[in-house]
C-alpha positions in Angstrom: 18.3 221.4 265.7 15.0 219.7 266.4 13.4 217.1 264.2 10.4 219.3 263.4 12.7 222.0 262.1 14.7 219.5 260.0 11.4 218.1 258.5 10.2 221.7 257.8 13.5 222.5 256.0 13.2 219.3 254.0 9.6 220.1 253.0 10.6 223.6 251.9 13.5 222.1 249.9 11.1 219.6 248.2 8.7 222.4 247.4 11.5 224.4 245.7 12.6 221.3 243.8 9.1 220.7 242.6 8.6 224.3 241.5 11.9 224.2 239.6 10.8 221.1 237.7 7.1 222.2 237.1 7.4 225.9 236.7 11.1 226.5 235.9 11.8 228.4 239.1 15.1 230.2 239.2 17.1 232.3 241.7 14.7 235.2 241.5 11.8 233.0 242.4 13.7 231.6 245.5 14.6 235.2 246.5 10.9 236.1 246.2 9.9 233.1 248.3 12.5 234.2 250.9 11.0 237.7 251.0 7.4 236.3 251.2 8.4 234.0 254.1 10.1 236.8 256.0 7.0 239.0 255.5 4.6 236.2 256.6 6.6 235.0 259.5 8.6 238.1 260.6 9.8 236.6 264.0 11.2 233.4 262.4 14.8 233.5 261.3 16.5 231.3 258.7 14.5 232.1 255.5 17.2 233.9 253.6 17.7 233.1 249.9 20.9 231.3 250.8 19.3 229.2 253.5 16.5 228.3 251.1 19.1 227.1 248.7 20.6 225.0 251.4 17.2 223.5 252.0 16.9 222.8 248.3 20.3 221.1 248.3 19.3 219.0 251.3 16.1 217.8 249.6 17.9 217.0 246.4 20.6 215.1 248.3 18.1 213.1 250.2 16.2 212.3 247.1 19.4 211.0 245.5 20.1 209.0 248.7 16.6 207.4 248.6 16.8 206.6 244.9 20.2 204.9 245.4 18.8 202.9 248.4 15.7 201.9 246.5 17.7 200.4 243.7 20.2 198.8 246.0 17.6 197.3 248.3 14.8 196.6 245.8 12.3 198.9 247.4 8.9 199.1 245.7 7.3 202.5 245.0 5.2 202.0 248.1 8.2 201.5 250.3 10.1 204.4 248.7 7.0 206.7 249.2 6.9 205.5 252.9 10.6 206.2 253.3 10.2 209.8 252.0 7.2 210.6 254.1 8.0 209.0 257.5 10.8 210.6 259.5 13.1 211.0 256.5 16.0 212.2 258.7 16.3 208.9 260.6 16.5 206.4 257.7 20.3 206.2 257.7 20.3 204.6 261.0 17.7 201.9 259.9 18.7 198.5 258.7 19.6 198.5 255.0 16.5 196.4 254.0 13.8 198.7 255.3 13.3 202.4 254.5 12.1 203.4 258.0 13.4 202.9 261.6 
């Protein structure tokens, strides 16, 4: 899996999380998003409802990870924002004191 695909999956997961919080999205909304994505990008695979739920889980897990790391390392809001917008998939390999490689 390439880094662009991971980033796209994380962004889709973040979108679903935000919609759940702001608009009370449920399973039917995620199913509708899956159908819309399949219709919009018919040659792209991987947008089933279950895959979108995996993307949601990935985004939720990473947010939990960043929250834990921010508290543990005393990251400011700026550093936390930087960590979640710059190559989020590579932060685990970075030193514990900085949120980016």
